[in-house]
matplotlib code that plots the C-alpha trace (Angstrom):
import matplotlib.pyplot as plt

x = [-15.4, -14.3, -11.9, -11.4, -8.6, -7.0, -3.6, 0.2, 3.1, 6.7, 10.0, 13.7, 16.9, 18.2, 15.9, 17.3, 14.0, 10.3, 7.7, 3.9, 2.2, -1.4, -3.1, -6.4, -6.8, -6.8, -2.8, -0.9, 0.1, 3.5, 4.4, 3.0, 5.2, 8.2, 7.2, 7.2, 10.5, 11.7, 10.5, 7.3, 4.2, 1.3, -2.0, -4.8, -8.2, -9.6, -13.0, -11.6, -13.0, -13.5, -14.4, -12.8, -9.5, -9.6, -10.1, -7.7, -4.8, -5.6, -6.0, -2.8, -0.3, 1.2, 4.1, 3.1, -0.3, -0.4, -3.9, -5.1, -8.8, -9.5, -9.1, -7.1, -8.0, -6.1, -8.4, -6.9, -3.4, -4.2, -5.4, -1.8, 1.2, 3.3, 2.2, 5.4, 4.5, 1.5, 2.1, -0.4, -0.5, -0.8, 0.2, -2.4, -2.6, -5.7, -7.6, -5.0, -5.1, -1.3, -1.8, -2.6, 0.4, 2.9, 1.9, 2.3, 5.7, 4.1, 6.1, 3.6, 4.9, 3.2, 3.9, 4.5, 4.1, 3.7, 0.0, 0.8, 0.4, -2.6, -4.5, -3.9, -5.2, -8.5, -8.2, -8.1, -11.4, -13.1, -12.2, -13.2, -16.5, -17.4, -16.6, -18.0, -20.7, -19.8, -21.6, -25.2, -24.4, -23.6, -26.8, -29.0, -27.7, -28.6, -31.8, -32.4, -32.5, -30.9, -30.0, -27.0, -27.6, -28.2, -24.7, -22.8, -22.7, -19.7, -16.6, -13.7, -10.6, -7.6, -6.7, -8.5, -6.5, -6.5, -6.1, -4.1, -4.5, -1.4, 1.7, 2.8, 3.7, -0.2, -0.3, 3.0, 1.6, -2.3, 0.0, 2.3, -1.2, -2.4, 0.2, -0.6, -3.7, -2.4, -4.5, -2.7, -2.0, -2.3, -0.8, -1.0, 0.2, 1.9, 5.3, 4.7, 6.7, 6.9, 10.4, 8.9, 5.8, 8.0, 9.7, 6.4, 5.6, 2.6, 0.7, 2.1, -1.5, -0.6, -4.0, -6.7, -9.4, -7.0, -6.4, -10.4, -10.8, -8.4, -9.2, -11.8, -11.0, -9.7, -8.0, -7.3, -4.3, -3.6, -3.1, -5.9, -4.9, -6.4, -5.0, -6.6, -9.7, -12.6, -9.9, -12.0, -15.1, -17.5, -15.3, -13.3, -16.4, -18.0, -14.7, -14.8, -16.5, -19.9, -19.8, -16.5, -15.4, -14.2, -12.3, -11.6, -9.4, -7.2, -10.0, -13.5, -12.7, -10.8, -14.2, -17.1, -19.6, -22.8, -20.8, -20.0, -23.6, -24.6, -22.4, -23.3, -27.1, -26.2, -23.0, -24.0, -20.7, -19.9, -17.9, -16.0, -15.1, -13.5, -14.2, -16.6, -16.5, -18.7, -17.7, -18.0, -14.5, -15.8, -15.6, -19.0, -21.7, -24.5, -23.5, -26.1, -24.1, -26.0, -23.2, -23.0, -26.8, -27.4, -26.8, -24.0, -21.6, -20.0, -18.6, -16.2, -15.5, -12.4, -10.6, -7.9, -5.2, -6.7, -4.8, -2.5, 0.4, -0.1, -0.8, 2.3, 4.1, 3.0, 3.6, 7.1, 7.4, 5.6, 8.0, 11.1, 9.7, 9.7, 12.7, 14.4, 12.7, 13.4, 17.1, 18.2, 15.2, 15.2, 11.6, 11.4, 8.5, 7.9, 5.0, 4.7, 8.6, 9.2, 9.8, 12.0, 12.2, 12.6, 16.1, 17.8, 21.9, 24.1, 26.2, 28.9, 30.6, 34.0, 34.4, 35.5, 33.3, 32.9, 29.3, 28.2, 30.0, 26.8, 24.6, 26.9, 26.1, 22.3, 22.3, 23.9, 21.4, 18.5, 19.6, 19.6, 15.9, 16.9, 15.6, 17.4, 15.7, 17.4, 21.3, 23.3, 26.4, 29.4, 32.1, 35.5, 37.4, 38.6, 35.2, 37.8, 36.1, 32.9, 31.1, 28.4, 26.2, 23.1, 20.1, 18.7, 15.6, 17.6, 21.0, 23.6, 25.1, 28.7, 28.5, 27.0, 29.6, 32.4, 30.7, 30.2, 34.1, 34.9, 34.4, 37.9, 36.7, 35.4, 37.5, 35.9, 32.7, 31.7, 28.6, 26.8, 23.7, 20.7]
y = [9.4, 6.7, 8.1, 4.7, 4.1, 1.1, 2.0, 0.8, 3.0, 1.7, 4.0, 2.8, 4.4, 2.4, 3.8, 6.8, 9.1, 8.2, 8.6, 8.8, 5.9, 5.6, 2.4, 3.1, -0.3, -3.8, -4.9, -7.9, -8.0, -8.9, -5.5, -3.6, -5.3, -3.9, -1.1, -0.5, -2.1, 0.7, 3.1, 3.9, 5.2, 3.2, 4.2, 1.5, 2.1, -0.1, 1.3, 5.2, 6.2, 9.9, 12.5, 10.2, 10.0, 13.7, 13.9, 11.0, 12.6, 15.9, 14.2, 12.4, 14.2, 11.0, 11.1, 7.6, 7.0, 3.3, 2.0, -1.1, -0.2, 3.0, 6.1, 9.1, 12.7, 15.9, 17.1, 14.2, 14.9, 19.1, 17.5, 17.9, 19.4, 15.9, 13.9, 12.9, 9.6, 7.2, 3.6, 1.5, -2.1, -3.5, -3.0, -0.5, 2.8, 4.4, 5.1, 7.6, 11.2, 11.0, 14.9, 16.4, 14.0, 15.0, 18.6, 18.4, 16.6, 13.3, 10.8, 7.2, 4.0, 0.4, -2.7, -4.2, -8.3, -9.5, -10.4, -11.8, -15.6, -14.9, -12.6, -15.8, -18.3, -16.5, -16.0, -19.4, -20.3, -17.8, -19.3, -23.2, -21.3, -19.9, -23.3, -25.8, -22.9, -24.6, -21.2, -22.2, -25.9, -25.4, -23.2, -25.5, -28.3, -26.1, -25.6, -29.0, -29.6, -32.2, -31.4, -33.6, -33.5, -29.5, -29.5, -32.2, -29.8, -28.0, -27.0, -27.8, -26.0, -28.6, -27.3, -24.2, -20.8, -18.5, -15.0, -12.8, -8.9, -7.4, -9.6, -8.3, -10.1, -11.2, -11.9, -13.9, -16.4, -16.5, -18.3, -20.2, -21.8, -22.0, -24.6, -26.7, -26.7, -28.0, -24.7, -22.7, -18.8, -15.5, -12.5, -8.7, -6.0, -2.5, -4.1, -7.2, -8.5, -11.1, -12.6, -12.2, -14.0, -16.9, -17.0, -17.5, -20.1, -17.6, -16.9, -12.8, -10.7, -7.0, -6.0, -6.4, -7.6, -10.1, -11.7, -11.4, -13.3, -16.3, -16.7, -19.0, -17.4, -13.9, -12.7, -9.0, -8.3, -4.3, -1.6, 1.6, 4.5, 7.1, 5.2, 1.8, 3.4, 1.1, -0.5, -3.5, -2.3, -3.3, -3.7, -6.1, -8.1, -7.8, -9.2, -12.6, -16.0, -16.7, -18.8, -17.9, -17.0, -13.8, -12.4, -9.6, -9.5, -6.2, -3.1, -2.2, 1.3, -1.1, -2.2, -1.0, -3.0, -2.2, -3.5, -6.6, -6.9, -6.8, -9.4, -12.1, -11.4, -11.5, -13.7, -15.9, -14.5, -16.1, -13.7, -13.8, -10.5, -9.5, -5.8, -3.4, 0.2, 1.8, -0.8, 0.4, 1.5, 0.2, -3.5, -3.8, -1.7, -2.4, -3.2, -3.1, -3.5, -4.0, -6.5, -9.4, -9.6, -10.7, -15.0, -16.6, -13.7, -15.0, -12.6, -12.2, -8.7, -7.9, -10.0, -11.1, -10.2, -11.2, -14.0, -14.7, -15.1, -12.3, -10.2, -11.3, -10.4, -7.0, -6.2, -7.0, -4.8, -2.1, -2.5, -2.6, 0.8, 2.5, 1.2, 2.3, 5.8, 6.4, 5.2, 6.4, 9.2, 7.0, 6.0, 2.7, 2.0, 5.8, 5.8, 9.9, 10.9, 12.5, 10.5, 13.1, 16.6, 20.0, 20.7, 22.7, 22.6, 20.3, 21.9, 19.6, 21.4, 19.7, 21.4, 20.7, 18.9, 22.0, 23.4, 26.5, 25.6, 24.5, 26.9, 29.6, 27.7, 27.8, 31.1, 32.9, 30.2, 31.5, 35.0, 34.6, 32.7, 29.1, 26.4, 23.3, 20.5, 17.3, 17.0, 14.2, 14.9, 12.2, 12.1, 10.9, 8.9, 10.2, 12.6, 15.8, 16.8, 15.6, 16.6, 17.7, 17.2, 19.7, 19.5, 23.0, 24.6, 27.6, 28.2, 30.3, 33.6, 33.6, 36.1, 33.2, 30.9, 32.9, 34.1, 30.4, 30.3, 33.0, 30.6, 29.4, 26.0, 25.5, 23.8, 23.5, 24.3, 22.7, 23.4, 21.6, 22.2, 19.8]
z = [21.6, 23.2, 26.7, 28.4, 25.1, 25.7, 26.2, 27.4, 28.0, 29.0, 29.5, 27.8, 29.1, 26.2, 23.8, 21.5, 21.8, 22.9, 20.3, 20.8, 18.6, 17.9, 16.6, 15.3, 14.0, 15.8, 16.2, 16.8, 20.7, 19.4, 17.4, 20.5, 23.2, 21.0, 20.4, 23.9, 23.7, 21.9, 24.5, 22.8, 24.3, 22.9, 22.8, 21.1, 20.0, 17.6, 17.7, 16.0, 13.2, 11.6, 14.3, 17.5, 15.5, 15.1, 18.8, 19.7, 17.5, 18.9, 22.6, 22.7, 19.7, 18.2, 16.2, 14.1, 13.4, 12.5, 10.7, 8.7, 7.0, 8.7, 6.4, 7.4, 6.2, 6.4, 9.2, 11.5, 10.3, 11.0, 14.6, 16.3, 14.6, 16.2, 13.5, 11.5, 10.0, 9.1, 8.4, 7.0, 7.8, 4.8, 1.0, -0.4, 1.0, -0.9, 2.9, 2.9, 1.7, 0.3, -1.2, 2.5, 4.1, 1.6, 1.9, 5.2, 5.1, 6.5, 5.4, 4.6, 4.5, 4.2, 5.0, 1.0, 0.3, 3.6, 2.8, -0.4, 0.4, 2.8, 0.0, -2.8, -0.9, -0.2, -4.0, -4.3, -2.0, -3.8, -7.5, -5.6, -4.5, -7.6, -9.8, -7.3, -5.8, -2.1, -0.8, -2.0, -1.5, 2.3, 2.5, 0.9, 3.5, 5.7, 5.3, 4.6, 1.1, -1.0, -4.5, -6.0, -9.3, -9.2, -7.8, -9.8, -12.7, -12.9, -14.9, -13.2, -13.6, -14.9, -17.9, -18.2, -18.3, -15.6, -16.8, -13.7, -14.1, -11.9, -11.2, -8.1, -5.2, -4.8, -8.5, -8.5, -5.5, -7.4, -10.4, -8.2, -7.2, -10.4, -11.8, -8.7, -10.0, -13.8, -15.0, -17.9, -16.9, -18.9, -17.5, -18.3, -16.7, -17.3, -16.9, -18.2, -21.1, -23.4, -22.1, -18.5, -19.1, -20.5, -17.3, -15.6, -18.3, -19.2, -21.9, -22.6, -23.2, -24.7, -23.1, -20.7, -23.8, -24.9, -21.4, -21.5, -24.2, -23.6, -19.8, -17.9, -14.8, -14.3, -10.8, -10.4, -7.9, -8.8, -6.7, -6.6, -8.0, -10.4, -13.2, -12.4, -11.3, -13.2, -15.5, -15.6, -17.0, -19.5, -22.5, -20.6, -19.3, -22.8, -24.1, -21.1, -22.1, -21.1, -18.4, -16.9, -13.3, -12.4, -8.9, -7.0, -4.2, -4.8, -4.4, -5.5, -7.2, -9.9, -10.7, -12.2, -10.4, -12.7, -15.5, -13.6, -12.5, -15.8, -17.3, -14.6, -15.7, -19.7, -19.3, -16.4, -14.8, -11.9, -9.3, -6.2, -4.1, -1.0, -2.1, -3.1, -4.4, -1.5, 1.1, 5.0, 6.6, 9.9, 11.2, 11.5, 9.5, 7.5, 4.2, 1.0, -2.2, -5.1, -6.8, -3.8, -4.1, -7.7, -7.4, -8.8, -6.7, -4.1, -1.2, 2.0, 4.2, 2.4, 4.9, 2.4, 4.2, 8.0, 8.7, 12.0, 9.8, 7.5, 10.5, 12.2, 9.3, 9.0, 12.6, 12.4, 9.3, 10.8, 13.6, 11.6, 9.8, 13.5, 14.4, 11.7, 12.0, 15.3, 15.3, 11.9, 10.8, 7.7, 6.0, 4.6, 2.4, 2.2, -0.8, -1.0, -2.0, -4.7, -7.9, -9.7, -8.0, -9.8, -9.6, -11.7, -10.7, -8.4, -5.6, -4.3, -1.7, 0.4, 3.9, 6.9, 9.4, 11.4, 12.8, 10.8, 7.5, 6.1, 7.6, 5.7, 2.5, 3.3, 4.5, 1.0, -1.1, 0.9, 0.5, -3.3, -3.3, -4.0, -2.1, -1.3, -2.5, -1.7, -0.3, 1.1, 3.2, 3.4, 5.5, 4.8, 6.8, 10.3, 10.2, 9.5, 6.0, 4.2, 0.7, 0.4, -2.8, -2.6, -5.5, -6.1, -7.6, -9.0, -10.5, -8.0, -10.0, -9.5, -6.8, -4.9, -5.6, -4.7, -1.1, -0.8, -1.4, 1.3, 4.0, 5.2, 6.4, 2.5, 0.5, -3.0, -5.0, -8.2, -9.8, -12.1, -14.4, -14.1]

ax = plt.figure().add_subplot(projection="3d")
ax.plot(x, y, z, "-o")
ax.set_aspect("equal")
plt.show()
C-alpha cells in the first residue's frame, strides 16, 4: 500500500461533527475543499485498488468512502466497522457490491444526472467517428497516406433514424442533439409509452428488435443490472440493418460482445464503444478486448463522464450528499433502500414528547419478538407531544397493546393491519 497517501485535514468548530472521508479515485479539488469546510478529515489516494484499498480502510477507518470507477467489495466493507456510507461519484453503481453493503447497513448513494451532457457529447463523437471514419482518416494522414477517394464514401446522418435504448438523463440529451442533426428518432425503454414518445417527437418501439429494425444508428443508455445483462444480444444484432452504426456508452455488461463482433463481420456494422465487458478497473493498465480489435470498431477509455464540467457537477452533488448526511442523518440518492419492506402492522402511538416513552414501546415489542421495520416520529407545535408511526414485522397481541397503554405518557395507540 502507498503509505505516502496524499491527505488533507482541517477542523472546524462550526461543523456539527467531524467525519473521516476516504477518496479512492481522482476527485475535484473544489469538492475536497468543501468537505474540509464541513469539518471533515479527508484522505485522498487515486491509486487505491483491491488490497491496498482494504488496507487504507483499515488504517484510516473512514465513515464515508468515495469512489468513481474503483470496485468496492465486501472485504473492503469489513476492513473497518466505521464505514456507514459509500458515495459513487457518478451515476452507475454496478462496481459496488450492493448486497454486501445492505447486509452491513451501509448506505450507497450515487450522483445521477450530473454527467448526462458529457456522456451524450461523447456518444455523438462516436457516432460521427463511425459515419465519417474520422479515427481511420487521422491515422492514415499521420502515416503519410492520402486517400480521398476511399474516405469520400459516407452515408451521412440527416434524415436517417436514430434508435435510443433507455430514456434517462443521458438518453434524453442524446435525443436533443439528434434533432439538431435532422434525424428521425425511435425510442425504447421499459417505462416508455406511445404518449411519452409523442411528447419527444419520437417513434415508439414496443420491443428492442423493433427498434433495431427501424434504426440506422443505435445508441444504448441503460443501467447495468441483472435484468439488462446482455440485453443487446445476437437477436438484436440480427435485426439491425446492414451497415448500421451501434454505440454503447452505458456499461459493457449490457452488450454481448461476441454477438457484436459477429455482426461487425457479417453485417458490416460499425461500432463506437466507451465501455467493455472486461475492462480494467484501474486508470492505467493493459487491455486486450477482442471486440475493439476489429476494423470498423472505434473505442474510447470509459471516459464518457470525464469532462471538467461533469466532474465539477458530480463533486458538488457529492458535497450535497455528505453535508446532508452529516447535518440531518439522511442519505440523498440512496440506491439500496428496501423498496417495499415486509410489514404486517402499523402502530400509531400518540405520546408526550419525553425521554423513555418510545423505549417503553420498543421494549414490549422486543419481548414479543416483533421487529420495527420503519418508524416516523412527528412532533406537534410546541414540541410537547408527538405521534410515532411504527411499521412492524409482526402483529402485536392485545396484551402487548394494553401494556404499551399502561405508560402514563402514552396518549393513544391505534393498530392497523397491513
